[in-house]
C-alpha positions as CSV (number, residue, x, y, z in Angstrom):
1,X,106.7,95.0,99.6
2,X,104.3,97.9,101.1
3,X,101.1,96.7,102.5
4,X,97.6,98.8,100.6
5,X,97.8,102.4,102.1
6,X,94.5,102.9,104.1
7,X,93.4,106.4,104.6
8,X,93.8,106.0,108.3
9,X,97.3,104.6,108.4
10,X,100.9,104.2,106.4
11,X,103.0,101.2,106.0
12,X,106.2,101.1,108.6
13,X,109.4,101.8,106.6
14,X,111.9,99.8,106.1
15,X,115.3,101.3,108.5
16,X,116.7,104.5,107.8
17,X,119.5,103.4,104.0
18,X,122.6,104.4,104.4
19,X,123.9,108.0,102.5
20,X,124.4,108.4,98.9
21,X,128.4,108.1,98.3
22,X,127.9,110.7,95.3
23,X,128.2,114.0,96.7
24,X,127.9,115.6,92.6
25,X,124.9,116.5,91.2
26,X,125.4,114.3,88.5
27,X,124.1,111.3,87.0
28,X,127.0,108.1,87.1
29,X,127.4,106.5,84.7
30,X,127.4,109.0,81.7
31,X,123.9,108.0,79.0
32,X,124.1,105.4,76.4
33,X,122.9,107.9,74.1
34,X,121.0,111.3,74.3
35,X,117.8,112.4,72.4
36,X,115.9,115.4,71.4
37,X,111.5,113.9,72.6
38,X,109.9,115.9,70.4
39,X,106.4,117.8,72.7
40,X,103.1,118.5,71.4
41,X,103.7,122.3,71.1
42,X,106.9,121.6,69.1
43,X,109.4,122.2,72.5
44,X,112.8,120.0,71.8
45,X,113.3,117.8,75.1
46,X,116.7,117.0,76.3
47,X,116.1,113.1,77.6
48,X,119.4,110.2,78.4
49,X,118.9,107.3,78.4
50,X,121.3,104.7,80.3
51,X,121.6,100.6,80.2
52,X,121.4,98.0,78.1
53,X,118.6,97.6,75.5
54,X,116.8,95.0,76.4
55,X,116.2,96.0,79.4
56,X,113.1,96.2,81.8
57,X,112.7,100.3,81.3
58,X,112.4,102.9,83.9
59,X,111.4,106.5,83.5
60,X,112.0,109.1,85.4
61,X,110.2,113.1,86.5
62,X,111.9,115.1,88.4
63,X,110.1,118.0,90.2
64,X,110.2,122.5,89.5
65,X,113.8,123.3,89.5
66,X,115.6,120.3,89.8
67,X,116.6,118.4,86.5
68,X,117.9,115.3,85.4
69,X,121.1,115.1,87.3
70,X,118.7,115.1,91.0
71,X,117.6,111.3,90.0
72,X,121.8,110.4,90.1
73,X,122.1,107.3,92.8
74,X,119.1,106.6,91.3
75,X,120.5,106.1,87.7
76,X,124.2,104.9,89.2
77,X,121.9,101.4,90.8
78,X,119.3,101.2,88.1
79,X,121.4,100.9,85.1
80,X,123.3,98.4,86.4
81,X,120.0,95.9,85.3
82,X,117.4,98.6,83.7
83,X,117.4,101.0,80.3
84,X,117.1,104.4,83.2
85,X,114.9,107.0,80.6
86,X,115.3,110.8,81.8
87,X,114.1,113.6,80.9
88,X,115.1,117.4,81.8
89,X,111.1,119.1,82.2
90,X,110.5,121.8,79.7
91,X,113.2,125.3,80.9
92,X,115.1,123.1,83.4
93,X,118.6,121.5,82.7
94,X,118.9,121.0,79.1
95,X,116.2,121.4,78.0
96,X,114.6,125.3,77.1
97,X,112.1,127.4,78.2
98,X,109.0,128.1,76.1
99,X,105.8,130.5,76.5
100,X,103.3,128.3,77.8
101,X,104.3,125.5,81.3
102,X,100.8,124.9,82.7
103,X,100.0,121.2,83.7
104,X,98.4,120.1,80.2
105,X,102.4,121.4,78.8
106,X,104.0,118.7,81.5
107,X,101.1,116.1,80.1
108,X,102.3,116.9,76.9
109,X,105.9,116.3,77.5
110,X,105.9,113.4,79.1
111,X,104.0,111.3,76.4
112,X,106.5,112.5,73.8
113,X,108.9,111.8,75.8
114,X,107.4,107.6,76.4
115,X,106.6,107.9,73.1
116,X,110.5,108.8,71.3
117,X,111.8,106.0,74.0
118,X,109.7,102.9,74.3
119,X,108.0,100.4,70.9
120,X,105.2,100.6,71.1
121,X,102.9,98.7,73.4
122,X,106.4,98.2,75.6
123,X,105.8,99.0,79.4
124,X,108.0,100.8,82.1
125,X,107.8,101.7,85.6
126,X,107.4,105.7,85.9
127,X,108.6,107.8,88.7
128,X,107.5,111.1,89.3
129,X,109.3,113.7,91.9
130,X,106.8,116.9,93.1
131,X,106.2,118.3,89.9
132,X,107.1,115.0,87.8
133,X,104.8,113.4,90.0
134,X,101.7,116.2,89.5
135,X,103.6,115.6,86.6
136,X,102.1,111.9,86.0
137,X,98.6,112.8,87.1
138,X,98.0,114.9,84.6
139,X,99.2,112.8,82.3
140,X,97.2,110.1,84.2
141,X,94.3,109.7,81.3
142,X,96.0,110.4,77.7
143,X,96.3,107.2,75.9
144,X,100.0,107.8,75.5
145,X,100.4,107.6,79.2
146,X,98.0,104.1,79.7
147,X,99.6,102.3,76.9
148,X,102.9,102.5,78.0
149,X,102.6,102.9,82.4
150,X,103.1,99.5,84.4
151,X,103.3,101.0,87.4
152,X,104.4,104.6,88.8
153,X,106.1,105.5,91.9
154,X,105.1,109.6,93.2
155,X,107.9,110.4,96.0
156,X,106.5,114.0,97.3
157,X,103.8,115.8,95.5
158,X,100.4,116.7,95.3
159,X,97.3,117.2,93.9
160,X,96.0,120.2,94.8
161,X,96.2,123.1,97.8
162,X,100.5,123.4,97.7
163,X,100.2,126.3,99.1
164,X,97.5,126.4,101.5
165,X,99.4,123.1,103.2
166,X,102.8,123.5,102.9
167,X,104.2,125.2,105.8
168,X,107.5,126.6,105.1
169,X,106.3,129.8,106.2
170,X,106.5,128.5,110.5
171,X,102.7,130.3,110.5
172,X,99.1,128.8,111.2
173,X,97.7,127.8,109.2
174,X,95.1,130.9,107.4
175,X,95.5,133.2,104.5
176,X,98.1,134.8,106.0
177,X,100.0,132.5,105.6
178,X,98.6,131.4,102.1
179,X,99.3,135.2,101.2
180,X,103.0,135.0,102.9
181,X,103.8,131.7,100.9
182,X,102.5,132.0,98.0
183,X,104.7,135.6,97.4
184,X,108.0,133.5,99.3
185,X,107.7,130.7,96.5
186,X,106.6,132.8,93.0
187,X,109.7,135.4,93.8
188,X,111.1,136.9,91.0
189,X,114.6,137.0,93.1
190,X,117.9,135.4,91.9
191,X,119.0,132.9,94.3
192,X,122.9,133.2,94.4
193,X,125.9,131.5,94.3
194,X,125.6,128.4,96.5
195,X,126.7,129.4,99.8
196,X,126.4,128.2,103.5
197,X,123.3,130.8,104.0
198,X,122.0,129.4,100.6
199,X,122.7,126.4,101.7
200,X,121.4,126.0,105.1
201,X,118.4,128.0,103.6
202,X,117.4,125.2,100.6
203,X,117.4,122.7,103.5
204,X,115.5,123.8,105.9
205,X,112.8,124.2,103.1
206,X,113.6,121.3,101.7
207,X,115.5,119.0,103.7
208,X,115.4,116.8,106.9
209,X,117.0,117.9,110.0
210,X,119.5,114.9,109.6
211,X,120.3,115.4,105.8
212,X,123.5,114.7,105.0
213,X,126.4,118.0,104.1
214,X,126.6,116.4,100.5
215,X,123.4,115.9,99.9
216,X,122.9,119.6,100.7
217,X,125.7,120.6,98.4
218,X,123.7,118.7,95.4
219,X,120.5,119.7,96.3
220,X,122.0,123.6,96.2
221,X,124.7,123.3,93.3
222,X,121.4,122.0,90.9
223,X,118.1,124.0,92.5
224,X,120.1,127.3,92.2
225,X,121.1,126.6,88.3
226,X,117.5,127.0,87.7
227,X,116.5,129.6,85.8
228,X,114.5,132.5,88.0
229,X,112.5,133.1,85.0
230,X,111.5,129.4,84.7
231,X,111.0,128.9,88.7
232,X,108.7,132.0,88.7
233,X,107.2,130.8,85.5
234,X,106.0,126.8,87.1
235,X,105.8,128.6,90.4
236,X,102.0,129.9,89.1
237,X,101.2,126.8,87.7
238,X,102.1,125.2,90.6
239,X,100.1,127.8,93.2
240,X,96.5,126.8,90.7
241,X,97.5,123.0,91.1
242,X,93.9,120.8,90.6
243,X,95.3,117.5,89.9
244,X,92.5,115.6,92.2
245,X,91.2,113.9,88.6
246,X,95.1,112.6,87.7
247,X,94.1,110.6,90.8
248,X,91.4,109.4,90.1
249,X,92.3,108.2,86.7
250,X,96.2,106.6,87.9
251,X,95.2,103.0,87.4
252,X,98.0,101.7,87.3
253,X,99.4,100.5,90.8
254,X,101.3,103.0,93.1
255,X,102.9,103.3,95.3
256,X,103.5,107.1,97.0
257,X,106.8,108.3,99.3
258,X,106.8,111.0,101.4
259,X,108.6,112.5,104.6
260,X,107.2,113.1,107.3
261,X,109.7,116.4,107.5
262,X,108.4,117.8,103.6
263,X,107.5,121.8,104.3
264,X,106.1,122.4,100.7
265,X,104.2,118.8,100.0
266,X,103.3,117.5,103.2
267,X,102.2,114.7,104.8
268,X,98.5,115.3,104.4
269,X,98.9,115.3,100.2
270,X,100.2,111.7,100.1
271,X,98.0,110.4,102.2
272,X,94.9,111.9,100.3
273,X,96.4,110.4,97.1
274,X,96.8,107.4,98.7
275,X,93.4,107.0,99.8
276,X,92.5,108.8,96.5
277,X,93.8,106.4,94.1
278,X,92.4,103.2,92.7
279,X,94.8,100.6,92.8
280,X,97.7,102.4,95.5
281,X,100.4,99.7,96.2
282,X,101.2,101.3,99.4
283,X,102.3,104.7,101.3
284,X,105.3,105.0,102.9
285,X,106.6,107.6,105.4
286,X,109.8,108.0,106.1
287,X,110.4,109.9,109.7
288,X,112.2,113.2,109.9
289,X,112.8,113.9,105.8
290,X,112.1,116.0,103.8
291,X,110.9,116.9,100.7
292,X,113.6,115.7,98.4
293,X,112.9,111.8,99.5
294,X,115.5,110.1,96.7
295,X,118.6,112.5,97.3
296,X,118.2,111.9,101.0
297,X,116.4,107.9,101.2
298,X,118.4,107.2,97.5
299,X,118.4,103.5,98.8
300,X,114.5,103.3,99.6
301,X,114.1,105.0,96.9
302,X,115.7,102.8,94.0
303,X,114.1,99.8,95.5
304,X,111.1,100.7,95.4
305,X,111.4,100.9,92.1
306,X,112.6,98.3,91.6
307,X,110.1,96.2,94.1
308,X,108.0,98.1,91.4
309,X,109.3,96.5,88.0
310,X,110.0,93.4,89.5
311,X,106.0,93.0,90.1
312,X,104.3,94.5,87.5
313,X,106.6,95.3,85.0
314,X,108.6,91.8,83.8
315,X,104.9,90.0,83.7
316,X,105.1,87.7,80.3
317,X,102.8,88.1,77.8
318,X,100.1,87.5,78.1
319,X,99.9,86.7,82.3
């Protein structure tokens, strides 16, 4: 385990893990079963459950423009001895778009998934990447979240000022960079087919320079599958994000992971979150890695989830 983080530093990461073996963006093995969770506004959410009944539960929330396929490596590994619950955020994967997208709907959706898949009082480790981490922060003060959250892993995420602090555009910080970044990330333009040029662009914006080609290809296929209207709609939510209060409300043990080369949510976000969390159990900064940490460092992310389960989600009742 990493040591509790302080605002002045980060824990020393483990050696760089070997690359993921999967070359296609799809969770393996297939889910034990699929179900539909219904959110507060009636939106049906696609949910997959992997692994065996009765095993310790892990819930995975993916990020903007992604889907359950983003967690392929974590699902492959954890399903051997955990019950792994993954769901598609509204408008992503197999969950249809809705008229309303907001941080409140993110929280509603997570609560609906927890209620649909966990028994009353059953607690799980909840991992969120990027917008999935923001989902956790949005739900942190909710009763449904607090009933079911044993511990949390936040990967490559932020709570506020996302556009202002993004370094996707190689410009000095300031109004011009913020304005241009807002328009680039909020573009309505279609991403088009997955071409070598498209993969180079995606790799620059979201991944570390050393990312293996199969990782870039998998991420590109997932991101390009997101409908452009959905991508555009959620970009407005992220542009206006203000979830600092959610950080203060996240009282369960929480670990934080970020790549030092993350351009979408640079390490300043992770450091700020770790310093403000009521119960931070470690900040890990991964040298040279980008925004897609569960794909770029699959074994490290999976290992951190396992540690959280072992430490916080397997306690005997009354402990």
